[in-house]
N, C-alpha and C positions, 0 to 999 in steps of 0.2 A: 639526743646524744646517741651515738652508735654504741651498740653493745656486742660483745663477743658472743657467738652462738655456740652452744654446747649441744651436741647430738648424742643422746644415749639410746642404745638399742640393745635390749637384753635378749639373749638367745640361750635356750637350753634344749631345743628340739632337733637342731640340725648338726650332725657331726659327719666327719669324713669316714667313709667306709674303708676298712682295711682289706677287704676281699679283692681278688683279682678276677671276678667273674664278669666285669664289664657293667655291673649295675643293672638297673631296670630299664629295658629298652621297649617298654610298652608305648606304642606310638600315640596313645590317647593321653599320656601323662607328660608333664614337663620334666625334663632331665637337667640336672645341675652337676657341675664338676668344679673342683678346685684345680687350678692349673699352675704350673711353673715352667718357664722356658726362656726363650731368648728372641729378641728382634734384632736383625742385622742387615746392613747394606755393605758395600765395599768400603765405606768410610766410617761407619759407626756400628756399635754393638751395645745392646742394653738387655739386662735381665728383666723379665716380666713375670708377674704373678697376679692371680686374682680369681675371678669366677667366670665360668662359661655356662650359659643357659641355652638349652634348645627347647623351645616351647612346643606344645602339642600342635600348634598351627604351622610349625616349621621355622618360626622366627629364631634367628641366632643372635646372641648377645655375648660379647666379651667385655668384662668390666675389670679395670685395674686402676691404681692411682696414676699410672703412666699414660693411659689412653684407653679409649673405648672403641669397639667395633660392633656394628649391627649389620644384619643381612638376612638371608633366607637359606634354608637347607632343603635338600632332596635326600630322602632316606632309602637305602637299599640294604636290607639285613641290618648289620651293626655298623654300616658305613654311612656317613653323611657327606654330601657334596655341598660346599659352602659358597655362596655368592654374596660378596660384601656390597652393601648399598650405601653405607656411610661410615666414616672413621674420623676420629679427632685425637687431640693430644699428641702422643708420640707417633701416631699413624696418620696424622693430618696430611692431606694432599696426595695420598697414595691412590693410584689409579690401577685399573685392570686387576682388582684385588679379589682373590678367590682361593679356595683350598678345600681341605677335607678334615673330617674328624672320625676316628675309629673308637667306638666304645669297647670293642673286644680287645684291641691292642693298647687302648688307653693312651692315645696320643692325638695331637692335631697339628696341622701345618697349613700355613697361608703364604701366598706369594703375590707380588704385584710390582708396580713401578713407583718408587718413592718420588717425592716432589722435586728432587734434584735430577730426575731422569734415570737414576740407577736402580738396579734390581733390589727388591726388599724381600726378605723372608722372615716369618715369625712362626714359632711353634714350640712344642714341648710336650710334657706328660700331663695327663689328666687323671684325677681320682674322683669317683662318683661320690656325691653327697647324698646321704640317705636320712630318712626321718626315723627318729627313735626316741623313746621316752627318757632314758638316762642321758646325762650330760657328757658322757664319754670320758669322765674323769677330769674334765677341765676345772671344775670348782676346787679340786684338790691342789691345783697349781698355785704358786705364790706370786706370779707376775701377770700383768695385763698390759694392754697397749693403749696409748693415747696419741692420736694423730692430729697435728695442727696443719691448717691450710688457710689461704685467704685469696681474695680477688682484687686486692689493692695494687696500685701501680708502684708502691714503695716496697723495698726489700725489708724483711723483718729478721730479727735475731731473737730467739726464744731461750730463756734460761729457767731451768728447774733445778733447785738445789745448786750443785756446782757444775751442772752440765749445760752447755750452751750449744745450740744447733743454729748454724747460719752459713750462708745466706739463704733465706726462704723467699723465693720469688712468688708472684701471683700464680694461682692454679688456673689451668686452661679451662676448667668446667665452671659454668656460672653456678654460684652457690657453693663451689668447692666441694669438699667431702661431706658437707652438711646437706647437700642436695638430695632429694628423695631417690634419685637415680642410684646412689651409693648405699642405700639401706640394706640391700642383699649382701653386698660386699662386706659391710661392717658386721653383719649378723653371723658370719662364719667364724667360730672361735679358732684360736691357734695356740700352739705350745711355743711360747717365747722365752722359756726359762733360761736358755743359753744364749739369747740374743742380747745385743747392746743397742742403746739409743743411736739413731742415725738419721741422715737426710736421704729421702728418695730423690735421686738425681738421674736425669736422662741426658745422653749425648745426642744432640739433634743438629740438623742442618737448617740454616736460615739464609735468606737472600740478602746479601750486603748491598750497600749503596751503589756500588759499581756494577751490580747485576750478577756478581759471582756468588756462589754458595760458600758459606763458611761454616765451620763446626764449632758449636758452643756447648757448654754444660748448663742445663736448666734444672734447678732443684725446687720442687713445688710442694713437697710434703715432708713434714718433720715427724719422725716416729720416736716417741719416748717409751721405753720399757721400764715400768714402775711396779712397786709393790701393790698388790691388789687391795681394794677397799680401804684406801688411805687418802687422807686429805692433803692436797698440795697447793702451793702458791706458785704462779709462774709470772715472769717479767718479760715483756716484749719491748725491745728497742727498735724503733722504726727508722728508716733511712731519712725521714723528714725531721728527725730530732725528738719526736714524741716518744714518751715512755709510758707504757700501760701495764697494769697488773691484773691478775685474775685468780680465781680459786676454783677448784674442782675436786671431786672425790673419784678416784680410779674405780673401775668396775671389778667384778669378780674375776677369778683366774681364767686366763685365756680370752677374755672379752675385749672388745674394741670400743673406745670412746673417741668421737670426733669433735674437735673444737675449732671453730672458724673465726678468724680474727678480723677486726676492722679498726681503722685509724681515723681519728678526728682531725689530724694534722693536715698540712698542705699536701696536695697531690704531688707525685714525684715525676710526672711525665714532662715537666718543663713548661715554659711560657705560662706560668701561673697555674699549671696543672689543668688547663682548660680542656673541655670536651664539648662536642656539639653534634650536629648532623650534617650530612652531605649527600649530594646526588650527582651522578654523572652519566653521560651517554657515550659509549665507545662503539664505534662503527661495527666491528666484527662480533661484538659480544652482546650489546643491548644496553638497557638502562638499569641502573642499580641505585639503591638508597640505603644508607646505614649510618652507624655512629662514627664520629671522627675523634681522633686523639691528637692533640696539638702540642708538639714539642718544638724543637728546631725544625721538625718536619710535621706535616699533617698527614695522617694515615686514615684512610677509609677502608675498612675491612668487612667484607661480606663472607664470613667464615663458613657459612652453611653451603655455599656454592663454590668455595675455593678461589674466589677472586679477590686480589688485594691491589688497591691503588694507593701509591705513596707519592706525595708531593713534597719535594725538598726545596725549601726556600731560604733566602739569605737575609730577608728583612721582613718586618711585619707591618709595613705601610707602603703605599705607592704601587708602582708597577714593577713587574718582574718579567724578564725574557728568558725562556727556557733554551737550553743547549745540551747536546749529548756529550760535551767535552769531558766532564768528570767520568762518565761511564766508559768512554773510549780511551782516556789517557790516565785516569786515576791521579792526575796532577792538579786538578782544579777543585780544591775542597769547598769553594764557595760558589760553584756554578749551579744555578737553579736547574732542577731536573724533575721529570715525572716518570715513574716506573709503574707499569701494570704487570702483575704476575698472574697468569691464568693457570692455577694449579691443577685444573681438570685436564688440561692438555699439555701441561709443562711448557708453556710458552711465555717469554718475557718480551714486553714492548717498552721502548724508551722514546722519550720526546726528542724529535729531530729539530723542531722549532715550535714557536708559540709564545704565548704571554699569559700572565696572570695579574690581577689587580686586587689590592686590599681596599676595603671600604669599612673602616671600623674593625669589627671582628669578623667580617664576612670576606671570603676570598673566592673569586671567580676565575676560571681558567679556560683557555681554548688552545689546543696543541695539535700538532701533526705527529703521529706515533708510527714507529716502524718496528718490525720484528728483529730480534737479535740472534746472531750466531757468533758466539765468543764475544769479542768487543766490536764486531761489525754490525751495522744496521743493514738489513736485507729486505727485499720484497717491496710491495707497494706501501704508500702512506695511508694511514687511517686517522680519521678525525676523532678527537676527544674533546668534550666540553662539559663543564659542570661547575658546581659551587659547593663550598663548605663553610662552616662557621666555627669559631673557637669562643664559645660563650664564657 
């Protein structure tokens, strides 16, 4: 039986400095900052907050519940030039990503090209975190934070006492907030005396079935502000109909407790909630293997390299012939289609022709793909072939 995971991390040594001297810029030491700011493109805007770490080796890390960024830095005085090597969550698919951090001015800024091809900026203020023996007065506070997250395909609704936070979607990071990656983020105490329970939501852009980007709201973290050192019972109502309950004791004043949820009920991705594996070879990009998610569509996502292959089918047996008609006209809702999105180069390819065949839970396909400009297919044809299964 799956069990909900509770991640407790007690902290009393790290507090946020109140001075404006830029903190310790000793190049032999790792520097950490609490940041708050904003991420925006011409279509979306999101507040962001979390932890920035600049390691002695020059490695740069930005951690938040919204998304994470890693990269490298070059230091000159109190200024750091940042080159981003990977990003996910809110920043997934961003290319040409770079920026700077100033420990003297206590700010940072990043810019790049978002996955929809439009300019992205992210930045804000930073405050150095320093090591100290006292707890900064946090233990005298009356409130602490409990953060709920999950990696399930089903939407969750969480109720504590009379407060319900919903809808809670799956978190982008494997292991959600209970992953070791978030231990530093959770270790930084915060004064939440005047805050209220809320969902952390991001406005993001995703590629629709017709190859056009649309704007949606994605809520993947539920933040409850509760009395410290108090026992609570929570109820989770899942999209699949399952209802689960759990208990926990909140931490001391200003501390953070992460609870990660799991469901034993049916998967919510459709077609019996099946998942499997798939592999494909696409002429201009190469060969890739990864996990599939089978709904009315089968999706093979290789998130670490920014490539997404989506097969949209209309039946789960026999043969299928692919056509670009839905993509081009948006009038044929049941026209089979394959879309490949190359997030590294912001290119979308659509099946001009081809076929697929079901054999039990296995699906094989061979198609001719072309690059898109708007609703038009342009340039040469590229071969795509592969197979996936929905176990």
